[in-house]
N, C-alpha and C positions, 0 to 999 in steps of 0.2 A: 503493500500500500504506499502510495506517494505521501511524504511529510506534508502536514497540514501548513498553510501559510497564513500570518496575521492578517494580510490582505481581505480574507473572507470570515474573519471572527467578527462578530457583532460588537456594536460600540454603542452605549448609552449617550444619549445627548439631552441632558435635562428630562423631560418627561416622556421622551420618545426614545426608540433603539433603532438603529440602521443595522440592517442585515449584512453588514461588510464595510471595508473601510477605504472605497474606492468611490468617490462620489464624483457628480458632474457639477462643475462650478458654472458660474453665471457668465454667459456669454450674449452679446446682441444678438436677436433672432430676427428681427425685422420681417415678421410673418402674421403680426397682428392686423386689424383693419386701420386705414388711415386714422381713424376716431379711437383707436385703442381697445378694441373689442375683440376677444377670442374667436380666430377662424379656424375653420377645418385644416388648412395649412398648419396652423400652430399646433393644434391638438395631434396631428398626423407626426410631427418632429418629436413631441413628447413620447407617443406611441413607441416610435423606436427605441428611445432611450431606456425606456422602463422593459420593453421586451428584451433588450439586450442584457438584462439582469442587474442594472445599476440600482445599488440599494437606497441612495438619497440622490435626489436631482435639486440643484439649486437653480430657479428660473434667471432667465436673463433679467436685467434689471427692469422692474415695474414701476412707471413713474406715479407718485403720490399725489401730483397735482398738476394742471397743464403747463403752469410756470416751470416746472421742474422736467418736463420731455425734452430729452436730450437727442434723440434719432427718430427718422421717419417711421412709421409702421411699429411703433414700439407700444407693448401692451400697458394698459393703465389699470390702476387699482383705486382711481379717484371718485368713483361715484357707484353707488348701490346697482346701477343697471348693468354693471360689468360682473356682478356676482355670478350669475347662470353660466357665462363663458367660463369664468375661472373654476367653477364646480366641474365642468367638463374635463379640465385639465387634471383636476384632484383625482377624479373618478378613472381616467384611463390610465394614470400612474398607479393608482391602487389595483386596478385589476390585475396589473403584473407584480405587485408585492414591492413598489418602489415607494419610499417617502419623497413627499414633495415639501420643499421650503421657498417661499417667495422671497425674492431680493427687492427691498423696498429702498427706492432711491430719489433724489432730487439732484439735478446737473448743475445747479448754480451757474457758474459762469463759463462751464464747460460745454458751450454750444455754438452752434454757427447761427449767428442772428437771423432769423426770418425764415430759417429752414424748416423748423418744426412749429411755427407759429409762435415761438418765443421771441418777441420783438424787443423786450427790455430784460435782459438777463440781471440776475440779482446773486449777490454774495455776501459774505461778512463786510468785506469793504471794496472800495473801487479799484481793483487792481487788475489791469488787463491780463487775459490769458493769452500767450504769445502763440500758441499752438492753433487755437480756434480764431483767435482775433478780437474776441468780445471783449467790451470794457462794461463790466457790471455795475449796477446801482446797489449801494449799500441797504440792505434789508433794515427797515425802522424797528426799535425794539418792539412797538405795539404790534408788528406783524410777526413777531417770531412765535408767540403762541400759537398762531394759525400753522406754522410749519410743524411744530409738536403735535397739534391736533389732527394734520394730514397724515403723518406717519402713523399715528395711533389708530386712526380711522381704517386707514389702508390695511394694516394688520388684522382688524376685526373682520373686514370685509373677507380677508383670505381665509381667517378662520372659519367664518360662516360657510364659504365655499368648500370647506373640508380638507384644506392644507395641513399639514403636520407642523408647520412651523413659518417662522419669518426671519429674513437676516437683513439687519440694519446695515446699510452701506456706508462706511464713514474711512472708505480709502480711496485711492484712486483719482484724488482731488476733487471730488465732488462735493456737494454744498456741505456736507457734516465735516467732511476733512479740511475745507476750506475756513471753516470755524475752528478747528483744532490747531491749524498752522499759523505760526506768527507770521509767515511772508504774504499769507492772504487774508489774515484778519489783523487788522491794525486799528481796531476800534477802541474807544476810551470809555466804553459805558460797562455796563455789568456784564456784556458778553465777549469782552476783549481785554487783551493785556496780560495779565496774570495767568498761569497753567489752570488754575480753578475756574477764572472767567471764561476761558476760549473753551474749556469743558463743559460749560453750562447749558449750551443748546442741547449736545448730544446725550448729556445725562438725563435732561428733561425728556427727551425723545424716548429713552429707552425706560425710564422711570413710569412714564405715563403708558407707553405701549405694554409693559409688563402689568400695569395695573388694569388696563382694559380687558387684555386675552386672559389674564388670570395664569394659575401656575401648570395647566396641562396643556400648554402650546409651546413649543420650542422656540427660543428666541436666540438666535445666532448675531455674530457681529463680524463684519469684514473691516479689516484694519491693515493699514501699511507695517512692515518691519522697520522702513526707512523711506521718507518721501523722497529723497534722493534729488535735492534741489541744492546743489553746490553754488556756494557765493551768495546765497540766499538763506532766509531764515526756516530751514524746514525742520520737521520733526525727525529724530534720530531714535535708535531702538529704545533706550532707556525712557523718552517720552512714551512711546507707544505702549511699552509694557506697563507703565504707570497708568495710562489711559484705559488700558484693557483691565486691571483691576478695578479701578474705580467703578467700571461699568458692569462687572461681573457682580459686583455688591449691589447694583440695581437690577439684577437679574438675568444678565446673559448665561447661556448654557454652552456656547463653545465659541470659540475664535477662528476665523480664517484668515491667514497671513498672506499677504501680498506686498506689493511694492510700487512707490511712484506715483506722480501726477500726470497729468496729459502733458504740463509743461516739461515733465522730465524725460520726454521722448518716448522710447518703447522699451524701457528695461522689463515692463510686466509681460512683454510677449516676445522675448529675445529669439531671434531666428535667421534665416538666411536672407530676408528681403529678396527675393529673385523678382525683378520687375514689380517690386512693391510700389514705389511712388508714381509709376505710370498708371498702375491700375488703380490708384487711389484717386488720380486726377480724371481718368477715364470714365471709371465705373464706381466710385467710391466717394465718400463725403467731400473729397477733394474738389468735385465739379461745382458745389455750392460754395465754395470760399471765395475770398477776394481775388483780384486779377493778378496781384503780386505772387500770391501763394500758388495759384494755378500756373502762372507763367514758370516759376521756379521748379515746380514740380515736374512739368512737360519738358523743359530744356534741359535740366539737370538732374534727371531721375536717376542715371547710372551712377553719378558721383554720391548722390543721397543714399542709394542702396548700398554701396560699397562703404560709407562712412556708417550706417546703422549695422552692417555685418560687423563691423570694427567695434563700435560701441557696445552692442548686445548682440554677441554671438549664441549660436544655439547650445544650449546643454540642460540635462536634465536636473531637477532641484535647485534653481538657482535661488530659491527663498529659504532654503534650509537653514542658513545659518542664522537668520531672523527667526525662525519657527522653533529652533531649538532653545534659543533664549526664552521665548514666550513659554514653552513647555516646561522649563526647569523652574519657572515662577508663577504659571497660573494653577489655578484650581478646577479648572474645566478642560475639556479636550481641545487640543489645537490641531487644525486642519491647515496643510500647507499646499499651496498651487504652485506653479513654476515649472511648465516644460516637461512634467512627466509623461511618459508612454511605455516604459517597459516594466516588465514584472520584476526585475532585478533592482531597478532603481527605486521601486515602490517599497519593496520589501527592506532594502537597505535603511530607506529614511525611516520605517518604523522599528526596524531591529535596534538601530543605533540610538533611539530616543530622541529622534527630531520632530517626530509629530506623531499623532494618533491616528490621523487619517490623510489621504491623499486626495486632492480635487484636482481635475483634468478640464481643459476646454478644448484646446486643439485635437486633441487625441479623440475626443468624442465627435466632434465634428466629422473627422475621417471616418471614423468607425463606431457607430451607436452601440455596436455589441462588443466594444472593448472589454467590459467585465467578463462576458461570457467567454471570449477569446483567452483573455488571461488566466482565467480559471482551468479551462481545458488545454491550453497551452498551445492551442490552434493559432495559426497565423491569419491576421486579418488585415484590412487596409491600415497603412501606419502614416500618420502625420511625418512630414519630412521639414518642418518649420518653413516653409516657403513663405508663410504669412499672407498669402493672396486672399484667405479668408478675413483677415483683419482689414486688408486693403479696402474690400467691397462692404465691409461692415457698415451697419445703418443705413444702407440705401437699397440693397436688394436681400433676397432672404439669404441668411446664413447657411453655408455650404462649403464643401472642400471645392476649391478652384484649381488645384494642381491636377492636370488631364490624367496622369497616369493614375494617382491615388482615387481619384473623382470615379474613373471607370471602373477602379476595383470595388468603391463602394457601391455602386449602382448594381454592379453583378451581384453582391452581397444581398442586397435588398431584394432583388428581384427573386433572387434563390429563396429568401425568408418569405416572399408573398405577403402583400397587403392584408389588413383587416379593416372593417368599417371602424373609423373613429367613433369613440364613445359621445 
């Protein structure tokens, strides 16, 4: 009999238990309707992941209010009329034994102005985002209770729809991360300045969300290990561990560790960047950016590809050093994301105490049956880090756009055969 693997051991996450330790992390899906409702296309996407044996699926980020919508065809949890569609997602995942966790988010300043209907981006302070070009308006203090309410109400809708939990997104430079980070939070009121004041909004979000959903709904947190903002006042590992501890005290059941803001470039999706910037400007969000950014990507894409490969080369487990620190100090499970796709690397990360669970994004985009294949040791479509999925992210339906890998994936799904989405 083959020795058992820690990858397939169950893991308690507060009030729920995942039947394994390989999770699907959040990725932009671009498969909802233009006004944020669940579609058959989105349900089918989740069906494949659940059928593939994925024990826990974290959704692509759901916007908590139209003001926080970051991409085209993004799924919303901003109103009660979204609940029936969300119920379909929960039902299809549960049909195949997967737990479903909704990632709740507000983009803040990280948005292309006008592209998603957000004409006036907001943030902690009026600090321009150099990647997207947006100059946000600082949120007034009297608007912040509305942000807290929107997160808590979104979680309640997910609970009503049958989800197993929610993840508060406080990483990757989105609104909550903008309040935590000194570079983007230059306020002088009760929500800026000291560590405790910068933490206040996120603490209130977690506290109120936990109060509303009660103890039997899992509440996860996504947090950076490092903001990776050199020469700027970004958060480092000590800061983020302290933030995690404070929010665990408010009811967080597990922490997923990632890295970086949009302003950091692409450290959270290190890869080969083959034809990345040309794809970004022709088929991705780059086509909606200003003329200077479009010109730069169209005419200097080869140099930008090479620079990105040098700065963020592909490797497995590139956030492990951060996760290991979290795991050594936190009282709840630590999930690590960061380029994983092989069984050996995943098992090593768990065996050496780097994390309690592994989450993957691109590996599941290439192979929704990743967990089944890892368990059986059968080969399946394997992500090669080209990052073309990222280049087209937020404009077309998420998928693998590497021709060879995509062909292998399509052959797999055809062999598996479709079923009617629930």
